[in-house]
FIKETI-665213 format. One record per residue (C-alpha): x, y, z; residue number from 1. Coordinates in Angstrom, 2 decimals. Example, Ala and Ser with C-alpha at 12.3 -4.5 7.8 and 13.67 -1.06 7.14 Angstrom:
% residues 2
px; py; pz; nr
12.30; -4.50; 7.80; 1
13.67; -1.06; 7.14; 2
END
This chain:
% residues 511
px; py; pz; nr
-6.88; 8.21; 23.68; 1
-8.63; 9.54; 20.65; 2
-12.16; 8.45; 19.69; 3
-13.49; 8.23; 16.22; 4
-16.79; 9.70; 17.40; 5
-15.14; 12.76; 19.02; 6
-12.26; 14.83; 17.96; 7
-9.61; 13.93; 15.52; 8
-7.34; 12.19; 17.48; 9
-0.09; 6.45; 8.25; 10
2.50; 5.88; 3.61; 11
1.62; 3.41; 1.52; 12
2.53; 2.09; -1.60; 13
0.38; 1.06; -4.53; 14
1.53; -1.19; -7.28; 15
-0.62; 0.42; -9.88; 16
-2.62; -1.98; -11.81; 17
-1.78; -4.76; -9.51; 18
-3.64; -6.26; -6.80; 19
-1.79; -4.65; -3.96; 20
-1.41; -1.33; -2.23; 21
1.86; -0.86; -0.40; 22
2.39; 1.34; 2.69; 23
6.00; 1.12; 3.41; 24
8.31; 3.55; 4.78; 25
11.74; 2.38; 4.72; 26
14.29; 4.65; 6.48; 27
16.83; 3.81; 3.85; 28
15.81; 4.97; 0.52; 29
18.94; 4.21; -1.43; 30
17.23; 1.10; -3.05; 31
14.06; 0.50; -4.91; 32
12.33; 0.09; -1.70; 33
12.39; 3.57; -0.53; 34
9.83; 5.77; -1.95; 35
7.45; 8.35; -0.47; 36
7.02; 11.95; -0.46; 37
4.42; 14.68; -0.60; 38
4.26; 17.95; -2.37; 39
1.63; 20.38; -1.22; 40
-1.31; 21.34; -3.42; 41
-4.81; 22.72; -2.96; 42
-7.78; 20.44; -2.55; 43
-10.06; 23.39; -2.96; 44
-11.05; 22.62; -6.48; 45
-13.00; 19.38; -6.66; 46
-12.59; 17.14; -9.71; 47
-14.46; 14.09; -10.83; 48
-13.36; 10.81; -9.34; 49
-9.92; 9.84; -10.62; 50
-8.71; 6.57; -12.07; 51
-6.80; 6.20; -8.93; 52
-9.83; 6.21; -6.81; 53
-11.28; 3.51; -9.16; 54
-8.09; 1.49; -8.76; 55
-8.30; 1.86; -4.95; 56
-11.96; 0.80; -5.04; 57
-11.17; -2.24; -7.09; 58
-8.03; -2.95; -5.18; 59
-9.34; -3.30; -1.67; 60
-8.49; -6.65; -0.41; 61
-10.31; -9.09; 1.76; 62
-13.89; -8.21; 2.54; 63
-12.98; -4.67; 3.03; 64
-15.52; -2.25; 1.64; 65
-14.33; 1.01; 0.12; 66
-16.53; 4.06; -0.32; 67
-15.78; 6.80; -2.63; 68
-17.00; 10.22; -1.33; 69
-15.93; 12.84; -3.87; 70
-18.27; 15.45; -2.42; 71
-17.18; 15.47; 1.31; 72
-16.54; 18.76; 3.07; 73
-13.14; 20.38; 2.32; 74
-10.19; 19.54; 4.55; 75
-6.86; 21.22; 5.09; 76
-3.75; 18.95; 5.08; 77
-0.24; 19.37; 6.33; 78
2.35; 19.61; 3.58; 79
5.87; 18.38; 3.50; 80
8.08; 15.41; 2.67; 81
8.13; 12.46; 4.92; 82
10.05; 9.29; 4.94; 83
11.08; 6.71; 2.41; 84
9.05; 3.68; 1.57; 85
9.20; 1.06; -0.84; 86
5.77; 1.37; -1.38; 87
7.65; 1.51; -2.01; 88
5.54; -0.13; 0.36; 89
3.71; 1.11; 1.44; 90
4.30; 1.50; -0.36; 91
6.10; -1.32; 0.48; 92
9.36; -0.56; 1.50; 93
8.40; 2.39; 0.39; 94
6.49; 0.64; -1.36; 95
3.41; -0.89; 0.47; 96
2.73; -2.71; -2.41; 97
-0.43; -2.12; -2.97; 98
0.17; -0.80; -8.13; 99
-2.07; -0.39; -11.11; 100
-1.08; 0.88; -14.43; 101
-3.60; 2.63; -16.57; 102
-1.62; 2.70; -19.77; 103
-4.26; 0.55; -21.37; 104
-7.12; 2.85; -20.40; 105
-8.77; 4.07; -23.54; 106
-8.89; 7.69; -22.34; 107
-5.24; 7.39; -21.29; 108
-4.12; 6.35; -24.68; 109
-6.22; 8.91; -26.39; 110
-4.84; 11.82; -24.35; 111
-3.58; 14.72; -26.43; 112
0.19; 14.78; -27.08; 113
1.67; 16.82; -24.26; 114
3.82; 18.68; -26.70; 115
1.13; 19.46; -29.17; 116
0.91; 23.22; -29.72; 117
-1.67; 25.34; -31.64; 118
-0.48; 24.05; -35.03; 119
-0.16; 20.51; -36.02; 120
3.10; 21.14; -37.75; 121
4.90; 21.66; -34.32; 122
3.69; 18.50; -32.73; 123
6.49; 16.27; -31.33; 124
6.48; 13.15; -29.47; 125
9.03; 11.23; -27.31; 126
9.69; 7.51; -27.02; 127
6.83; 5.42; -25.54; 128
8.31; 4.86; -22.08; 129
8.76; 8.66; -21.63; 130
5.29; 9.44; -22.90; 131
3.82; 6.74; -20.61; 132
5.59; 8.14; -17.56; 133
4.60; 11.76; -18.34; 134
0.96; 10.71; -18.65; 135
0.93; 8.75; -15.50; 136
2.25; 11.73; -13.51; 137
-0.11; 14.13; -15.15; 138
-3.11; 11.92; -14.29; 139
-2.22; 10.58; -10.85; 140
0.24; 12.81; -9.07; 141
-0.90; 13.96; -5.68; 142
0.86; 17.19; -6.38; 143
-1.43; 18.78; -9.05; 144
1.19; 21.67; -9.33; 145
3.94; 19.37; -10.40; 146
6.42; 21.14; -8.13; 147
5.23; 24.49; -9.46; 148
6.03; 23.75; -13.09; 149
4.06; 23.67; -16.31; 150
3.99; 19.90; -16.96; 151
3.73; 20.39; -20.78; 152
6.83; 22.59; -20.71; 153
8.50; 19.95; -18.59; 154
7.66; 17.39; -21.18; 155
9.60; 19.43; -23.92; 156
12.45; 20.31; -21.52; 157
13.42; 16.72; -20.53; 158
12.77; 15.06; -23.92; 159
14.83; 17.54; -25.90; 160
16.98; 15.61; -28.25; 161
15.22; 12.34; -27.94; 162
14.14; 10.55; -31.08; 163
10.65; 9.16; -30.87; 164
11.84; 5.90; -32.37; 165
15.02; 5.69; -30.31; 166
16.13; 2.19; -29.23; 167
18.79; 3.65; -26.81; 168
16.88; 2.58; -23.66; 169
19.48; 3.90; -21.33; 170
19.20; 7.37; -22.78; 171
15.49; 7.22; -22.88; 172
15.17; 6.19; -19.27; 173
17.72; 8.77; -18.04; 174
15.44; 11.36; -19.55; 175
12.46; 9.87; -17.94; 176
14.28; 9.75; -14.67; 177
15.11; 13.41; -15.01; 178
11.52; 14.17; -15.77; 179
10.33; 12.48; -12.57; 180
13.09; 14.00; -10.58; 181
11.82; 17.47; -11.52; 182
8.87; 16.79; -9.15; 183
11.42; 17.26; -6.30; 184
9.64; 14.30; -4.46; 185
12.19; 12.01; -2.87; 186
9.64; 9.29; -2.84; 187
8.81; 9.31; -6.57; 188
11.22; 7.63; -8.81; 189
11.82; 5.38; -11.82; 190
12.68; 1.74; -11.05; 191
14.91; -0.22; -13.31; 192
13.82; -3.65; -14.37; 193
15.57; -5.49; -11.51; 194
14.21; -3.04; -8.92; 195
10.74; -3.37; -10.24; 196
10.98; -7.20; -10.20; 197
12.18; -7.03; -6.47; 198
8.93; -5.38; -5.53; 199
7.26; -8.67; -6.23; 200
8.06; -9.73; -2.64; 201
4.78; -7.86; -1.93; 202
3.02; -9.73; -4.72; 203
0.13; -11.63; -2.97; 204
-0.58; -13.87; -5.98; 205
2.96; -14.85; -6.60; 206
3.06; -15.10; -10.35; 207
4.25; -11.71; -11.44; 208
1.00; -10.56; -12.93; 209
-0.77; -7.16; -12.40; 210
-4.57; -7.46; -12.46; 211
-6.95; -4.62; -12.88; 212
-10.48; -3.83; -14.18; 213
-10.74; -2.92; -17.80; 214
-11.91; 0.68; -18.00; 215
-14.66; -0.19; -20.45; 216
-15.89; -3.73; -19.89; 217
-14.85; -3.90; -16.22; 218
-13.42; -7.33; -16.85; 219
-10.41; -8.30; -14.84; 220
-7.48; -7.99; -17.16; 221
-3.70; -8.07; -17.14; 222
-2.91; -4.45; -16.78; 223
0.85; -4.37; -17.13; 224
3.54; -6.46; -18.68; 225
4.31; -9.52; -16.45; 226
7.54; -9.38; -14.57; 227
10.36; -10.68; -16.73; 228
10.85; -14.49; -16.17; 229
8.01; -14.71; -13.79; 230
5.38; -17.57; -14.05; 231
2.98; -15.16; -15.81; 232
5.68; -14.16; -18.34; 233
6.63; -17.72; -19.05; 234
3.00; -18.72; -19.56; 235
2.57; -16.11; -22.11; 236
0.21; -13.68; -20.44; 237
0.00; -10.31; -22.29; 238
-1.28; -6.96; -21.47; 239
-5.06; -6.75; -22.18; 240
-5.66; -10.53; -21.71; 241
-8.90; -11.02; -19.73; 242
-8.72; -13.26; -16.68; 243
-12.19; -14.82; -16.65; 244
-11.69; -17.23; -13.79; 245
-9.14; -18.01; -11.05; 246
-8.87; -21.44; -9.74; 247
-12.27; -22.17; -11.47; 248
-14.02; -19.24; -9.91; 249
-15.37; -16.67; -12.38; 250
-13.98; -13.12; -11.88; 251
-17.02; -11.38; -13.31; 252
-18.53; -8.97; -10.78; 253
-15.48; -9.39; -8.50; 254
-12.60; -6.94; -7.63; 255
-8.94; -7.61; -7.77; 256
-8.83; -7.77; -3.97; 257
-11.56; -10.28; -3.98; 258
-9.33; -12.45; -5.97; 259
-6.34; -11.86; -3.69; 260
-8.67; -12.80; -0.76; 261
-9.71; -15.97; -2.46; 262
-6.13; -17.04; -3.17; 263
-5.02; -16.23; 0.31; 264
-7.60; -18.57; 1.73; 265
-5.09; -21.24; 0.77; 266
-1.78; -19.50; 1.37; 267
0.22; -22.82; 1.21; 268
-0.92; -23.57; -2.39; 269
2.10; -23.80; -4.73; 270
0.02; -23.17; -7.91; 271
-2.75; -21.01; -9.22; 272
-4.81; -21.47; -12.44; 273
-5.93; -18.47; -14.51; 274
-8.57; -18.96; -17.12; 275
-7.45; -16.46; -19.79; 276
-9.02; -15.15; -22.91; 277
-6.96; -13.34; -25.50; 278
-9.07; -11.23; -27.89; 279
-11.77; -13.31; -29.41; 280
-10.07; -16.60; -28.83; 281
-11.48; -19.34; -26.69; 282
-10.56; -19.26; -22.97; 283
-7.59; -21.29; -21.96; 284
-6.40; -22.53; -18.51; 285
-2.89; -21.54; -17.53; 286
-1.49; -23.41; -14.41; 287
1.26; -21.28; -12.85; 288
3.71; -21.89; -10.04; 289
3.57; -19.39; -7.31; 290
6.85; -17.93; -6.10; 291
7.48; -15.39; -3.45; 292
10.84; -13.69; -4.01; 293
12.90; -12.70; -0.97; 294
9.97; -13.22; 1.33; 295
10.45; -14.39; 4.91; 296
7.85; -15.03; 7.55; 297
7.53; -11.52; 9.24; 298
5.68; -12.80; 12.35; 299
7.28; -14.16; 15.52; 300
5.43; -14.85; 18.77; 301
5.34; -16.63; 22.10; 302
3.40; -16.72; 25.39; 303
5.63; -14.20; 27.23; 304
3.97; -14.35; 30.73; 305
1.45; -16.09; 32.92; 306
0.77; -13.53; 35.61; 307
-0.41; -14.20; 39.27; 308
-3.76; -12.61; 38.57; 309
-4.44; -15.15; 35.86; 310
-3.51; -12.95; 32.85; 311
-1.72; -14.77; 30.16; 312
0.24; -12.45; 27.88; 313
0.96; -13.17; 24.25; 314
3.77; -11.31; 22.56; 315
3.61; -10.90; 18.66; 316
6.34; -9.24; 16.64; 317
5.59; -8.09; 13.06; 318
8.72; -7.21; 11.15; 319
7.22; -6.04; 7.98; 320
3.88; -6.10; 6.02; 321
4.79; -8.50; 3.09; 322
2.78; -11.23; 1.25; 323
3.06; -13.61; 4.20; 324
2.07; -11.33; 6.99; 325
-1.68; -12.05; 7.05; 326
-1.68; -15.84; 6.99; 327
1.36; -15.93; 9.33; 328
-0.42; -13.73; 11.85; 329
-3.55; -15.67; 11.60; 330
-1.69; -18.90; 12.50; 331
0.11; -17.07; 15.40; 332
-3.11; -15.62; 16.97; 333
-4.93; -18.83; 16.60; 334
-2.10; -20.70; 18.28; 335
-2.02; -18.05; 21.21; 336
-5.78; -18.21; 21.55; 337
-5.65; -21.94; 21.88; 338
-3.19; -21.43; 24.84; 339
-5.83; -19.21; 26.47; 340
-3.90; -15.96; 25.91; 341
-6.14; -13.03; 27.01; 342
-3.82; -10.04; 26.73; 343
-1.56; -9.05; 23.85; 344
1.50; -7.06; 23.01; 345
1.71; -6.32; 19.27; 346
5.32; -5.12; 18.47; 347
5.89; -3.05; 15.22; 348
8.90; -1.14; 16.45; 349
11.40; -0.94; 13.53; 350
8.74; -2.04; 11.07; 351
9.05; 0.28; 7.98; 352
5.69; -0.81; 6.49; 353
4.57; -2.84; 3.54; 354
1.36; -3.64; 1.77; 355
-1.43; -1.23; 2.52; 356
-4.12; -3.83; 2.32; 357
-2.23; -6.13; 4.71; 358
-2.40; -3.44; 7.44; 359
-6.22; -3.21; 6.87; 360
-6.61; -6.89; 6.78; 361
-4.68; -7.35; 9.98; 362
-6.80; -4.75; 11.76; 363
-9.72; -6.93; 10.96; 364
-8.31; -9.76; 13.00; 365
-8.90; -7.62; 16.06; 366
-12.11; -5.68; 15.22; 367
-15.07; -6.38; 12.99; 368
-16.16; -4.09; 10.11; 369
-14.54; -0.74; 11.44; 370
-13.14; 2.26; 9.50; 371
-9.41; 1.61; 9.21; 372
-8.32; 4.70; 7.23; 373
-9.25; 7.37; 4.79; 374
-7.22; 7.63; 1.55; 375
-7.43; 10.95; -0.30; 376
-6.15; 11.21; -3.82; 377
-4.88; 14.15; -5.86; 378
-8.30; 14.90; -7.14; 379
-9.68; 15.25; -3.62; 380
-11.52; 11.90; -3.73; 381
-11.94; 10.24; -0.29; 382
-11.85; 6.57; -0.15; 383
-12.77; 4.95; 3.07; 384
-11.29; 1.54; 3.91; 385
-13.03; -0.67; 6.38; 386
-11.83; -3.95; 8.01; 387
-13.14; -7.22; 6.96; 388
-16.37; -8.74; 8.33; 389
-16.33; -11.81; 10.58; 390
-12.64; -12.42; 10.53; 391
-11.82; -11.44; 14.06; 392
-9.68; -13.98; 15.94; 393
-8.87; -11.99; 19.19; 394
-11.70; -11.52; 21.51; 395
-12.62; -7.92; 21.31; 396
-12.51; -7.58; 25.10; 397
-8.90; -8.66; 25.28; 398
-6.50; -5.69; 26.06; 399
-3.89; -4.90; 23.43; 400
-0.77; -2.86; 23.84; 401
0.84; -1.91; 20.52; 402
4.45; -0.94; 20.56; 403
5.93; 1.65; 18.18; 404
9.00; 3.68; 17.83; 405
10.59; 6.15; 15.44; 406
11.12; 3.52; 12.83; 407
7.49; 2.37; 12.72; 408
6.21; 3.71; 9.50; 409
3.48; 3.61; 6.80; 410
1.52; 0.32; 7.12; 411
2.63; 0.12; 10.72; 412
1.11; 3.55; 11.30; 413
-2.06; 2.53; 9.49; 414
-2.50; -0.41; 11.81; 415
-1.71; 1.75; 14.88; 416
-4.06; 4.44; 13.87; 417
-6.83; 2.05; 13.09; 418
-6.68; 0.13; 16.31; 419
-6.21; 3.27; 18.54; 420
-8.86; 5.49; 16.98; 421
-11.32; 2.54; 17.20; 422
-10.41; 2.16; 20.99; 423
-9.04; -1.28; 20.31; 424
-5.39; -0.79; 21.47; 425
-3.20; 1.46; 23.62; 426
-0.15; 2.84; 21.85; 427
3.13; 2.60; 23.76; 428
6.72; 3.59; 23.02; 429
8.13; 6.52; 21.03; 430
6.43; 8.66; 18.47; 431
6.20; 6.81; 15.16; 432
7.95; 8.02; 11.90; 433
5.16; 10.08; 10.54; 434
4.64; 8.92; 6.94; 435
1.06; 9.65; 5.75; 436
1.59; 9.42; 1.98; 437
0.76; 6.82; -0.47; 438
2.83; 5.79; -3.49; 439
1.70; 3.83; -6.37; 440
3.99; 1.47; -8.34; 441
3.15; 1.42; -12.11; 442
4.55; -1.16; -14.39; 443
5.75; 0.35; -17.68; 444
5.53; -1.51; -20.87; 445
9.39; -1.71; -21.25; 446
9.69; -3.53; -17.93; 447
10.74; -0.55; -15.88; 448
8.55; 0.82; -13.05; 449
7.34; 4.17; -11.82; 450
6.89; 4.93; -8.12; 451
4.73; 7.99; -7.68; 452
3.17; 9.75; -4.71; 453
-0.58; 9.59; -5.57; 454
-2.51; 10.02; -2.26; 455
-2.28; 10.51; 1.44; 456
-4.11; 8.84; 4.23; 457
-5.77; 9.91; 7.50; 458
-6.44; 7.82; 10.57; 459
-10.08; 6.87; 11.30; 460
-10.50; 9.97; 13.50; 461
-9.40; 12.31; 10.62; 462
-5.77; 12.87; 11.86; 463
-3.14; 13.64; 9.31; 464
0.05; 12.14; 10.76; 465
2.43; 13.14; 7.99; 466
5.59; 14.57; 9.36; 467
3.96; 14.27; 12.77; 468
3.67; 10.59; 13.60; 469
1.48; 8.77; 16.09; 470
2.15; 9.97; 19.66; 471
2.00; 7.10; 22.15; 472
-0.49; 7.03; 24.90; 473
2.16; 5.58; 27.25; 474
5.83; 6.45; 26.94; 475
8.70; 4.08; 26.32; 476
10.12; 4.68; 29.75; 477
6.85; 3.60; 31.41; 478
6.16; 0.46; 29.39; 479
9.27; -0.54; 27.48; 480
12.36; -0.88; 29.77; 481
14.80; -0.83; 26.78; 482
17.84; 1.31; 26.03; 483
17.88; 3.86; 23.26; 484
18.21; 2.31; 19.79; 485
17.05; -1.02; 21.06; 486
16.35; -3.45; 18.33; 487
13.23; -5.47; 18.89; 488
13.62; -9.16; 19.58; 489
11.29; -11.91; 20.23; 490
12.47; -11.98; 23.91; 491
11.20; -8.43; 24.47; 492
10.13; -8.03; 28.15; 493
6.31; -7.43; 28.55; 494
6.28; -7.43; 32.34; 495
6.06; -3.65; 32.58; 496
2.79; -3.43; 30.70; 497
-0.08; -2.72; 32.91; 498
-2.95; -4.42; 31.27; 499
-5.44; -3.20; 33.89; 500
-4.54; 0.23; 32.80; 501
-4.74; -0.72; 29.11; 502
-8.21; -2.08; 29.82; 503
-9.26; 1.05; 31.55; 504
-7.99; 3.36; 28.85; 505
-9.75; 1.26; 26.06; 506
-13.03; 1.55; 28.07; 507
-12.70; 5.31; 28.57; 508
-12.03; 5.83; 24.87; 509
-15.25; 3.87; 24.01; 510
-17.31; 5.98; 26.35; 511
END
């Protein structure tokens, strides 16, 4: 078992401008939930911290602390494409949720026209949605070579024939899609309005609003147009509106993830109140109904065994990392603890991923204030995500076996890597999918969305699992007596798990 202190021993999805980072790796990327890929580039040339790194720092949920370390030693990374995610979730289904859009950033808006030449007379522009997408890719793409093409020339090539004032949305978005497709990244894509709305299943606030810090004032603002027909849309929220308080608690000095954490403290609340200021107007309170589209409880559990030696085993199945996973898992673990469970099987087989921050938060239910993962963006900025403080539910001495298979991806791999590299769990089963890329979901002003590969992550021990996966400590044949292609069920047999061996392995890892 690898140890963080010794040798090196997961993708995610980010809804840009939103409060969530998705880490999903769906194995079926036909729908909007399948996005993740990686195009190699050099990290040799260091740049100043990017807006993505700022977004990640602000968008770290719970009590997680995030450190930006742009001047760390150089690292070499594996290249290649890896599986689909919402993130896509995590990218949550390939997209992990996670989401910020920086179209309102002053520097973003003031960027020079991509088609500007040496003479003003040759300057051309394309429709806003095309321009917006081009700029987002230029600023945040992990692949700084843009698939080996000159990005200015790509702008001209794919916008040829477009009228800047065109109202033919289908034609504009087809050109925009072709532009993004030129990256040759199967995880980066344009989402239509319906697909973008469906990603809200990973919206942890539940009102269809994307929050982010203003680039100048650092106030929490609405960073992208609210999802059509969502509570935020119906309440009249607009891009640039300042959210000065949530449920009566001022947002000044707080991050977007702090707000998510506040709201998640009462997961059953059906409403949330934003105190909003538009321009110089007086702040007003907006009471909005929380709705979670297509969201099901992803956690199932039971006491699976009471062994002769007194060990009581709890089995917990996590189907995906959606907006309900953390509160649902907290309820499950507290219930199992109340029944004196002292050994656990955490089953993430077949789990394609989901919200990045959910994986980090969940790790915090098993270990206190530990490094969960490193996220490295296209500018080489290294952001370290730690688990929350004082949120542990399971006794840190209780042995944990974490089951994975070839369909365990993204956020599932973040959780597995975090627990194993911190000597908190033993991994059992088959090698996981191997998705170590992070996608961000940006809400465009016309209601469409952009899913873009913006970063990659490493396990706490510094391992790049992209295209490699997490190799189990104990094989499926030894611990999981199931047939090939077995679909995980709540009745999974835990009797073959040797918890004495698990305890021994965890102790050896810690030495």
